[in-house]
Structures are given as C-alpha cells and as structure tokens.
PyMOL CGO cylinders between C-alpha atoms (Angstrom):
from pymol import cmd
from pymol.cgo import CYLINDER

trace = [
    CYLINDER, 180.52, 183.60, 103.74, 177.62, 185.35, 102.10, 0.3, 1, 1, 1, 1, 1, 1,
    CYLINDER, 177.62, 185.35, 102.10, 176.09, 188.57, 103.37, 0.3, 1, 1, 1, 1, 1, 1,
    CYLINDER, 176.09, 188.57, 103.37, 173.22, 186.93, 105.31, 0.3, 1, 1, 1, 1, 1, 1,
    CYLINDER, 173.22, 186.93, 105.31, 175.56, 184.51, 107.04, 0.3, 1, 1, 1, 1, 1, 1,
    CYLINDER, 175.56, 184.51, 107.04, 177.91, 187.35, 108.00, 0.3, 1, 1, 1, 1, 1, 1,
    CYLINDER, 177.91, 187.35, 108.00, 175.01, 189.39, 109.42, 0.3, 1, 1, 1, 1, 1, 1,
    CYLINDER, 175.01, 189.39, 109.42, 173.77, 186.40, 111.40, 0.3, 1, 1, 1, 1, 1, 1,
    CYLINDER, 173.77, 186.40, 111.40, 177.24, 185.65, 112.76, 0.3, 1, 1, 1, 1, 1, 1,
    CYLINDER, 177.24, 185.65, 112.76, 177.81, 189.30, 113.74, 0.3, 1, 1, 1, 1, 1, 1,
    CYLINDER, 177.81, 189.30, 113.74, 174.47, 189.42, 115.60, 0.3, 1, 1, 1, 1, 1, 1,
    CYLINDER, 174.47, 189.42, 115.60, 175.39, 186.21, 117.40, 0.3, 1, 1, 1, 1, 1, 1,
    CYLINDER, 175.39, 186.21, 117.40, 178.81, 187.54, 118.40, 0.3, 1, 1, 1, 1, 1, 1,
    CYLINDER, 178.81, 187.54, 118.40, 177.48, 190.91, 119.58, 0.3, 1, 1, 1, 1, 1, 1,
    CYLINDER, 177.48, 190.91, 119.58, 174.85, 189.14, 121.70, 0.3, 1, 1, 1, 1, 1, 1,
    CYLINDER, 174.85, 189.14, 121.70, 177.42, 186.79, 123.22, 0.3, 1, 1, 1, 1, 1, 1,
    CYLINDER, 177.42, 186.79, 123.22, 179.96, 189.53, 123.89, 0.3, 1, 1, 1, 1, 1, 1,
    CYLINDER, 179.96, 189.53, 123.89, 177.34, 191.65, 125.66, 0.3, 1, 1, 1, 1, 1, 1,
    CYLINDER, 177.34, 191.65, 125.66, 175.66, 188.82, 127.53, 0.3, 1, 1, 1, 1, 1, 1,
    CYLINDER, 175.66, 188.82, 127.53, 178.67, 186.73, 128.52, 0.3, 1, 1, 1, 1, 1, 1,
    CYLINDER, 178.67, 186.73, 128.52, 181.53, 188.72, 130.03, 0.3, 1, 1, 1, 1, 1, 1,
    CYLINDER, 181.53, 188.72, 130.03, 184.04, 185.88, 129.72, 0.3, 1, 1, 1, 1, 1, 1,
    CYLINDER, 184.04, 185.88, 129.72, 184.09, 186.14, 125.92, 0.3, 1, 1, 1, 1, 1, 1,
    CYLINDER, 184.09, 186.14, 125.92, 184.83, 189.84, 126.06, 0.3, 1, 1, 1, 1, 1, 1,
    CYLINDER, 184.83, 189.84, 126.06, 187.55, 189.20, 128.66, 0.3, 1, 1, 1, 1, 1, 1,
    CYLINDER, 187.55, 189.20, 128.66, 189.07, 186.45, 126.52, 0.3, 1, 1, 1, 1, 1, 1,
    CYLINDER, 189.07, 186.45, 126.52, 189.05, 188.75, 123.51, 0.3, 1, 1, 1, 1, 1, 1,
    CYLINDER, 189.05, 188.75, 123.51, 190.63, 191.64, 125.43, 0.3, 1, 1, 1, 1, 1, 1,
    CYLINDER, 190.63, 191.64, 125.43, 193.38, 189.57, 127.09, 0.3, 1, 1, 1, 1, 1, 1,
    CYLINDER, 193.38, 189.57, 127.09, 194.31, 187.92, 123.77, 0.3, 1, 1, 1, 1, 1, 1,
    CYLINDER, 194.31, 187.92, 123.77, 193.44, 184.32, 124.61, 0.3, 1, 1, 1, 1, 1, 1,
    CYLINDER, 193.44, 184.32, 124.61, 190.94, 184.43, 121.72, 0.3, 1, 1, 1, 1, 1, 1,
    CYLINDER, 190.94, 184.43, 121.72, 191.76, 186.28, 118.52, 0.3, 1, 1, 1, 1, 1, 1,
    CYLINDER, 191.76, 186.28, 118.52, 189.08, 188.09, 116.51, 0.3, 1, 1, 1, 1, 1, 1,
    CYLINDER, 189.08, 188.09, 116.51, 189.63, 185.65, 113.65, 0.3, 1, 1, 1, 1, 1, 1,
    CYLINDER, 189.63, 185.65, 113.65, 189.29, 182.73, 116.06, 0.3, 1, 1, 1, 1, 1, 1,
    CYLINDER, 189.29, 182.73, 116.06, 186.11, 184.25, 117.43, 0.3, 1, 1, 1, 1, 1, 1,
    CYLINDER, 186.11, 184.25, 117.43, 184.64, 184.35, 113.93, 0.3, 1, 1, 1, 1, 1, 1,
    CYLINDER, 184.64, 184.35, 113.93, 185.42, 180.66, 113.42, 0.3, 1, 1, 1, 1, 1, 1,
    CYLINDER, 185.42, 180.66, 113.42, 183.83, 179.54, 116.70, 0.3, 1, 1, 1, 1, 1, 1,
    CYLINDER, 183.83, 179.54, 116.70, 180.64, 177.51, 116.38, 0.3, 1, 1, 1, 1, 1, 1,
    CYLINDER, 180.64, 177.51, 116.38, 177.52, 178.24, 118.38, 0.3, 1, 1, 1, 1, 1, 1,
    CYLINDER, 177.52, 178.24, 118.38, 178.35, 175.33, 120.70, 0.3, 1, 1, 1, 1, 1, 1,
    CYLINDER, 178.35, 175.33, 120.70, 181.77, 176.80, 121.43, 0.3, 1, 1, 1, 1, 1, 1,
    CYLINDER, 181.77, 176.80, 121.43, 180.20, 180.19, 122.21, 0.3, 1, 1, 1, 1, 1, 1,
    CYLINDER, 180.20, 180.19, 122.21, 177.93, 178.76, 124.91, 0.3, 1, 1, 1, 1, 1, 1,
    CYLINDER, 177.93, 178.76, 124.91, 178.72, 179.27, 128.56, 0.3, 1, 1, 1, 1, 1, 1,
    CYLINDER, 178.72, 179.27, 128.56, 179.67, 176.35, 130.79, 0.3, 1, 1, 1, 1, 1, 1,
    CYLINDER, 179.67, 176.35, 130.79, 176.30, 176.70, 132.52, 0.3, 1, 1, 1, 1, 1, 1,
    CYLINDER, 176.30, 176.70, 132.52, 174.40, 176.35, 129.23, 0.3, 1, 1, 1, 1, 1, 1,
    CYLINDER, 174.40, 176.35, 129.23, 176.49, 173.34, 128.22, 0.3, 1, 1, 1, 1, 1, 1,
    CYLINDER, 176.49, 173.34, 128.22, 175.80, 171.65, 131.57, 0.3, 1, 1, 1, 1, 1, 1,
    CYLINDER, 175.80, 171.65, 131.57, 172.05, 172.29, 131.25, 0.3, 1, 1, 1, 1, 1, 1,
    CYLINDER, 172.05, 172.29, 131.25, 172.02, 170.92, 127.71, 0.3, 1, 1, 1, 1, 1, 1,
    CYLINDER, 172.02, 170.92, 127.71, 173.88, 167.76, 128.77, 0.3, 1, 1, 1, 1, 1, 1,
    CYLINDER, 173.88, 167.76, 128.77, 171.44, 167.22, 131.64, 0.3, 1, 1, 1, 1, 1, 1,
    CYLINDER, 171.44, 167.22, 131.64, 168.47, 167.56, 129.28, 0.3, 1, 1, 1, 1, 1, 1,
    CYLINDER, 168.47, 167.56, 129.28, 170.04, 165.20, 126.75, 0.3, 1, 1, 1, 1, 1, 1,
    CYLINDER, 170.04, 165.20, 126.75, 170.76, 162.67, 129.47, 0.3, 1, 1, 1, 1, 1, 1,
    CYLINDER, 170.76, 162.67, 129.47, 167.17, 162.88, 130.68, 0.3, 1, 1, 1, 1, 1, 1,
    CYLINDER, 167.17, 162.88, 130.68, 165.84, 162.37, 127.15, 0.3, 1, 1, 1, 1, 1, 1,
    CYLINDER, 165.84, 162.37, 127.15, 168.03, 159.32, 126.61, 0.3, 1, 1, 1, 1, 1, 1,
    CYLINDER, 168.03, 159.32, 126.61, 167.02, 157.50, 129.78, 0.3, 1, 1, 1, 1, 1, 1,
    CYLINDER, 167.02, 157.50, 129.78, 163.55, 155.95, 129.53, 0.3, 1, 1, 1, 1, 1, 1,
    CYLINDER, 163.55, 155.95, 129.53, 161.32, 156.30, 132.54, 0.3, 1, 1, 1, 1, 1, 1,
    CYLINDER, 161.32, 156.30, 132.54, 160.61, 152.83, 133.90, 0.3, 1, 1, 1, 1, 1, 1,
    CYLINDER, 160.61, 152.83, 133.90, 157.88, 153.91, 136.33, 0.3, 1, 1, 1, 1, 1, 1,
    CYLINDER, 157.88, 153.91, 136.33, 155.84, 155.89, 133.79, 0.3, 1, 1, 1, 1, 1, 1,
    CYLINDER, 155.84, 155.89, 133.79, 152.75, 153.69, 134.10, 0.3, 1, 1, 1, 1, 1, 1,
    CYLINDER, 152.75, 153.69, 134.10, 152.72, 153.88, 137.89, 0.3, 1, 1, 1, 1, 1, 1,
    CYLINDER, 152.72, 153.88, 137.89, 153.37, 157.63, 137.93, 0.3, 1, 1, 1, 1, 1, 1,
    CYLINDER, 153.37, 157.63, 137.93, 150.51, 158.28, 135.48, 0.3, 1, 1, 1, 1, 1, 1,
    CYLINDER, 150.51, 158.28, 135.48, 148.07, 155.66, 136.78, 0.3, 1, 1, 1, 1, 1, 1,
    CYLINDER, 148.07, 155.66, 136.78, 145.54, 158.27, 137.94, 0.3, 1, 1, 1, 1, 1, 1,
    CYLINDER, 145.54, 158.27, 137.94, 145.55, 160.03, 134.57, 0.3, 1, 1, 1, 1, 1, 1,
    CYLINDER, 145.55, 160.03, 134.57, 145.15, 156.73, 132.71, 0.3, 1, 1, 1, 1, 1, 1,
    CYLINDER, 145.15, 156.73, 132.71, 142.24, 155.69, 134.92, 0.3, 1, 1, 1, 1, 1, 1,
    CYLINDER, 142.24, 155.69, 134.92, 140.52, 159.07, 134.40, 0.3, 1, 1, 1, 1, 1, 1,
    CYLINDER, 140.52, 159.07, 134.40, 140.93, 158.84, 130.63, 0.3, 1, 1, 1, 1, 1, 1,
    CYLINDER, 140.93, 158.84, 130.63, 139.50, 155.30, 130.60, 0.3, 1, 1, 1, 1, 1, 1,
    CYLINDER, 139.50, 155.30, 130.60, 136.64, 156.22, 132.91, 0.3, 1, 1, 1, 1, 1, 1,
    CYLINDER, 136.64, 156.22, 132.91, 137.74, 153.85, 135.67, 0.3, 1, 1, 1, 1, 1, 1,
    CYLINDER, 137.74, 153.85, 135.67, 136.43, 155.25, 138.98, 0.3, 1, 1, 1, 1, 1, 1,
    CYLINDER, 136.43, 155.25, 138.98, 135.21, 154.13, 142.38, 0.3, 1, 1, 1, 1, 1, 1,
    CYLINDER, 135.21, 154.13, 142.38, 134.75, 150.38, 142.86, 0.3, 1, 1, 1, 1, 1, 1,
    CYLINDER, 134.75, 150.38, 142.86, 136.24, 149.63, 139.44, 0.3, 1, 1, 1, 1, 1, 1,
    CYLINDER, 136.24, 149.63, 139.44, 139.67, 150.71, 140.68, 0.3, 1, 1, 1, 1, 1, 1,
    CYLINDER, 139.67, 150.71, 140.68, 139.71, 147.77, 143.12, 0.3, 1, 1, 1, 1, 1, 1,
    CYLINDER, 139.71, 147.77, 143.12, 138.00, 145.29, 140.80, 0.3, 1, 1, 1, 1, 1, 1,
    CYLINDER, 138.00, 145.29, 140.80, 139.91, 142.55, 139.08, 0.3, 1, 1, 1, 1, 1, 1,
    CYLINDER, 139.91, 142.55, 139.08, 139.65, 141.37, 135.51, 0.3, 1, 1, 1, 1, 1, 1,
    CYLINDER, 139.65, 141.37, 135.51, 139.09, 137.88, 136.82, 0.3, 1, 1, 1, 1, 1, 1,
    CYLINDER, 139.09, 137.88, 136.82, 135.92, 136.48, 138.39, 0.3, 1, 1, 1, 1, 1, 1,
    CYLINDER, 135.92, 136.48, 138.39, 136.09, 133.67, 140.90, 0.3, 1, 1, 1, 1, 1, 1,
    CYLINDER, 136.09, 133.67, 140.90, 134.28, 130.62, 139.49, 0.3, 1, 1, 1, 1, 1, 1,
    CYLINDER, 134.28, 130.62, 139.49, 133.20, 129.44, 142.91, 0.3, 1, 1, 1, 1, 1, 1,
    CYLINDER, 133.20, 129.44, 142.91, 131.84, 132.64, 144.54, 0.3, 1, 1, 1, 1, 1, 1,
    CYLINDER, 131.84, 132.64, 144.54, 131.59, 134.94, 141.47, 0.3, 1, 1, 1, 1, 1, 1,
    CYLINDER, 131.59, 134.94, 141.47, 133.55, 137.69, 143.25, 0.3, 1, 1, 1, 1, 1, 1,
    CYLINDER, 133.55, 137.69, 143.25, 135.80, 140.07, 141.28, 0.3, 1, 1, 1, 1, 1, 1,
    CYLINDER, 135.80, 140.07, 141.28, 138.09, 140.62, 144.29, 0.3, 1, 1, 1, 1, 1, 1,
    CYLINDER, 138.09, 140.62, 144.29, 140.54, 138.04, 143.05, 0.3, 1, 1, 1, 1, 1, 1,
    CYLINDER, 140.54, 138.04, 143.05, 144.18, 137.70, 142.17, 0.3, 1, 1, 1, 1, 1, 1,
    CYLINDER, 144.18, 137.70, 142.17, 145.62, 135.56, 139.45, 0.3, 1, 1, 1, 1, 1, 1,
    CYLINDER, 145.62, 135.56, 139.45, 148.21, 132.94, 140.30, 0.3, 1, 1, 1, 1, 1, 1,
]
cmd.load_cgo(trace, "trace")
C-alpha cells in the first residue's frame, strides 16, 4: 500500500475503533488480529445495524412503486394546472347530451 492509502486506512480504523466498541473488544480478546483488521474491507468494518439499514435501502430501491401515480396525483394535477371542475371532467364528451361527465366503456 502507498502512503495515502495507509493514512486513509488508519483514519478509518481509528474512527471505527473509537465509534464501535465491538471492534475494540474483538481486537483485545484476540478474535481479530491486528493484521486481520488491516485486511478488513469497509463493508466488514460496518456494524450490524448499518448493514441492516443498507440492505433495507437497497431493497427499497430495487422494488418499483406500483402506486406512484395515485400517490402523486395531486402534485401532477397542480403541475398541469388541473383544478376545480377539471378534476371531475372526462376526456370524452357524450355525443347525445354533450356532457363531459362520462365514462368510457
């Protein structure tokens, strides 16, 4: 490792040892060796809580929201300038009575 990488890794380890007591405990009881600690990736240095949060965020990103249009209907109508009576109006006009209060079949 070059000097910059070593400095970055040492800052990361000092932060994790101070912030997360389990790493310091693992180091002191011998379950993790200092050499093993140096080889650990940033993912391995994360706490269980951080890993769980990251998995939840990734899961949320992967699942598309199927009700997006319904949930944002008010915002869409505001952006398009649809207000008042236009919200209840239909795109179709009845040929017989010329009313816009119609449904398509």
